[in-house]
N, C-alpha and C positions, 0 to 999 in steps of 0.2 A: 504494500500500500504506500503510495507516494502522494496522497492527498488527505487532508483533514477537513471535514465539514463541521462547522459549529452551528448548532441549532438551539432554539430556546425561545422563551417568551420575549415580548418586546421589552427593551431596556435591561435585559439580563447580562449585558456586557459582551455580546458576541464579537462586535467589531474590535473593541479594546483588547479582549483576550486573544482573538485571532492575530491581531497585529503583534502582540507580545509573543505569542507562540511561534509565529513565522520568524520573528527576529531571533528567538532562541534556537530554532532549528536551522536557521540560515536559508529559509525558504521564502518564496514569493507569497505576499498576502493579497488576496482579492476580496473586496467587499461587494457582494451581489447587488446591494442597493445602489452603490456608486456606479456599477456597470449598467444597471437599469436606467439611472438618471442620464448617463452618457448616451445610451442608445435612444432614449425617448426625447432627450433635449429638455427635460423638465424634472423637477423634484419628485420624489415619491409621493409627497402630499398632493402636489398638483396632478400627478398621474391618476391618483385615486379619485380626485375631484372631477377632473375633465374626462378621463377615459373610463372610469369605473373600475371596481376591483377585479372583475373578470378579465378585462384586457391587461390590467397590471399583472395578474397571476400568469397569464399566457406568456407575456414577455419575460417574466421572472423564470418560468419553466424553460423557455428557449435558451436564455443566458446560462442557466444552471447546466443544461446539457452541454453547452460549449466548454464547460470546465473539464470535460472528459479528456480534452487535448492537453491539459496542463500536467506538468511533472513537478514534484516538490512544491506544492502550493497549499496554503491554509486559506479556506474560503469561509467567510462569515456570511451566513444566510439571513434573510429577513425572518421576522418572527413567525410568519405564516408559511414559509417555504416548505417545511416538512409535511404540512397537512394537505397539500394540493397535488394533483396529477401523479400520484404514486411517487413523489419526489423522494420521500424518505427511503423507500426501498431501493430506488436508483442510487442514492448517495451511499447507502450501505454496500452496494456492489462496486462502487467506484473508489472507495477509500474508507478511512476511519471516521466514524461519526462520534461527535462529542456534544452532549446535552448539558448546557449550563442551567442547572435547576436552582435558580435563585428564588429566595423566599418572596412571596407576593407583596408583603408589606414593604420590603426593600424596593421592589419594582415600582410600587405605587408612589413611593417617595421620589424615586428618580424621574418618573413620568410627570409628576406634578410640576417639576421644574422645566419640562420640555414638551408639554402637551400640544403646543402649537405645531410641533415638528412630527407629531404622531397622529395620523388621520383617524385611527380607531378611537382615540380618546378626546377628540376635539370637543370643547365645550363642557367637559365633565368636571365636576368638583372631586374632592378627595374620595368621598364615599362612592361616587359614580365610577371613578378610576378603579378602585378596588373591586367593585362589582363586575366591571367589564373584564378585569384580569381573571377573576374567578371563572367567568363564562368562557374566556379564551382557553384557560387551563383545562377546563372540562372538555372542550372540543378538540384541543390539539395535544393534550397530554399523552394520549395513547400513541401518537406518532413520535413525540419526543422520547418517550421511554424505550423506544426500539434502538436507541443509540448504543454503540459499543461501550462508551464511557459516559457515566452520569456523574457530573461534578456538582456537589451539593454545597458549595461555598460561594460567597458573593464575589470573591476575587480569585484570580489565578495564583498558584504558588509553585515553587520549585518541584513539589511532589507531582503536580499535574503535568509539568513538562516531562519529568522522568517517566511517568506512566505512558504518555503519548509517544515519547521517544522510543520506548521499548516495543511499541506496536507498529511503527512505521518503518519504511525502507529508506534509509538515508543515502 
């Protein structure tokens, strides 16, 4: 395996952890949302608003499939990537999957400070954010839990790096 796919709830730290892990491994880091924004010429928030979630998910799926060409890459996926188009099964066949299982109260706190940047939480107060997170966890948790590694801490540590490094081909 020469790719690592990070999945998890919105604001779980996928991009931050993927960048950190890629640096530790000496691999390339790819952020799926950045790739989508580049392809569509607009932000994720704008794509949701103007194109709708279905078109966004189709584009996300196409770009995810393009990662099959990569070697030695850590890919941070969007919060919903694992739950659509059999993407989780595909990622498991392509490389190592890592689920960042961050506590919902930590996520709610993070999202409260950036809700304008997260289309699924637009206009929600603290209680609404937590409710929405619980709903998302209920719908997507089954996909996330299929990951090879489940990380139950809010931040990456050297232990996570060592676990991943043991399972990938350098």
